[in-house]
C-alpha positions as CSV (number, residue, x, y, z in Angstrom):
1,M,-31.6,14.5,20.1
2,I,-32.4,11.5,17.9
3,T,-31.2,8.1,19.0
4,R,-31.7,4.6,17.6
5,N,-30.8,1.1,18.7
6,W,-30.1,-1.3,15.8
7,Q,-32.1,-4.0,17.5
8,Q,-35.2,-1.8,17.5
9,T,-35.2,-0.9,13.8
10,E,-37.1,-2.9,11.2
11,P,-34.8,-5.5,9.5
12,F,-34.6,-5.9,5.7
13,H,-32.9,-8.9,4.2
14,R,-30.3,-9.1,1.5
15,G,-30.5,-12.9,1.3
16,T,-30.2,-16.0,3.4
17,G,-28.0,-15.3,6.4
18,I,-27.7,-11.5,5.7
19,E,-29.7,-8.9,7.6
20,G,-29.6,-5.2,7.3
21,R,-31.2,-2.5,9.5
22,R,-31.2,1.2,8.5
23,L,-29.9,3.3,11.3
24,Y,-29.6,6.6,9.3
25,D,-31.3,7.2,6.0
26,L,-31.1,10.8,4.7
27,P,-30.0,12.2,1.3
28,E,-26.5,13.1,2.6
29,G,-25.8,9.5,3.7
30,Q,-27.0,6.1,4.8
31,I,-25.8,3.9,7.7
32,I,-26.8,0.3,7.8
33,H,-26.2,-2.2,10.6
34,M,-25.5,-5.5,8.8
35,S,-25.3,-9.0,10.2
36,V,-23.7,-11.8,8.2
37,E,-24.3,-15.2,9.8
38,A,-21.7,-17.9,9.9
39,G,-20.7,-19.3,6.5
40,N,-22.6,-16.7,4.5
41,T,-21.5,-14.1,1.9
42,L,-22.9,-10.8,0.6
43,P,-22.0,-11.3,-3.1
44,A,-19.9,-8.9,-5.1
45,H,-21.8,-5.8,-6.3
46,K,-21.2,-2.2,-7.2
47,T,-22.6,1.0,-5.7
48,P,-22.7,4.4,-7.4
49,V,-21.3,6.1,-4.2
50,N,-18.4,5.5,-1.9
51,V,-19.0,2.9,0.8
52,V,-17.3,2.6,4.2
53,F,-17.4,-0.6,6.3
54,Y,-16.7,-0.5,10.0
55,I,-16.4,-4.0,11.6
56,L,-18.1,-4.2,15.0
57,E,-17.8,-8.0,15.7
58,G,-16.1,-10.9,14.0
59,E,-13.5,-11.2,11.3
60,P,-15.1,-11.1,7.9
61,I,-13.2,-11.3,4.6
62,I,-13.8,-8.0,2.7
63,E,-13.2,-8.0,-1.0
64,I,-12.8,-4.7,-2.9
65,G,-12.1,-5.1,-6.6
66,S,-9.3,-7.8,-6.8
67,E,-8.1,-7.2,-3.2
68,R,-9.2,-9.5,-0.4
69,K,-8.4,-9.1,3.3
70,V,-9.4,-10.5,6.7
71,C,-10.7,-7.5,8.7
72,P,-11.0,-7.9,12.5
73,A,-13.3,-5.9,14.7
74,G,-12.3,-2.2,14.9
75,T,-11.2,-2.1,11.2
76,L,-12.5,0.5,8.8
77,V,-12.5,-0.3,5.1
78,E,-13.0,2.2,2.3
79,S,-14.7,1.0,-0.9
80,P,-14.7,3.5,-3.9
81,K,-17.8,3.9,-5.9
82,D,-18.3,1.7,-9.0
83,I,-15.8,-0.9,-7.7
84,P,-17.2,-4.4,-6.9
85,H,-17.2,-5.3,-3.2
86,A,-18.2,-8.4,-1.2
87,I,-18.3,-9.5,2.4
88,M,-17.6,-13.1,3.4
89,N,-18.0,-14.8,6.8
90,P,-16.2,-18.1,6.7
91,S,-16.2,-18.3,10.6
92,E,-18.7,-20.0,12.9
93,E,-19.7,-16.7,14.5
94,T,-22.0,-13.9,13.2
95,V,-20.2,-10.8,11.9
96,R,-21.7,-7.4,12.6
97,L,-20.6,-4.3,10.8
98,L,-21.8,-0.8,9.9
99,V,-22.1,0.0,6.2
100,M,-22.0,3.7,5.4
101,K,-23.0,5.0,1.9
102,L,-21.8,8.6,1.3
103,P,-24.0,10.2,0.0
104,K,-27.1,8.0,-0.1
105,P,-27.4,6.3,-3.5
């Protein structure tokens, strides 16, 4: 059995106020624990694979293409490949979410 705790994995940074930690990183998929600090945004970008977001804490605004929605904890959001997506945290609390790329790009 392989187990991992997100707090014990090496962080990588996407920018000020954004932190990612790879929990699963194999050719068939990638799962990243992402933290978006209060007032920060992961800018819109495209990926060559489908992406799924699962909100663990907070209420980020998720933007997929031209759609934008507040997504509370417990929400799963699907983002098709090659469509721009962004994550915004206008709140005063840190947002935590899982980002799953299927398969790994």
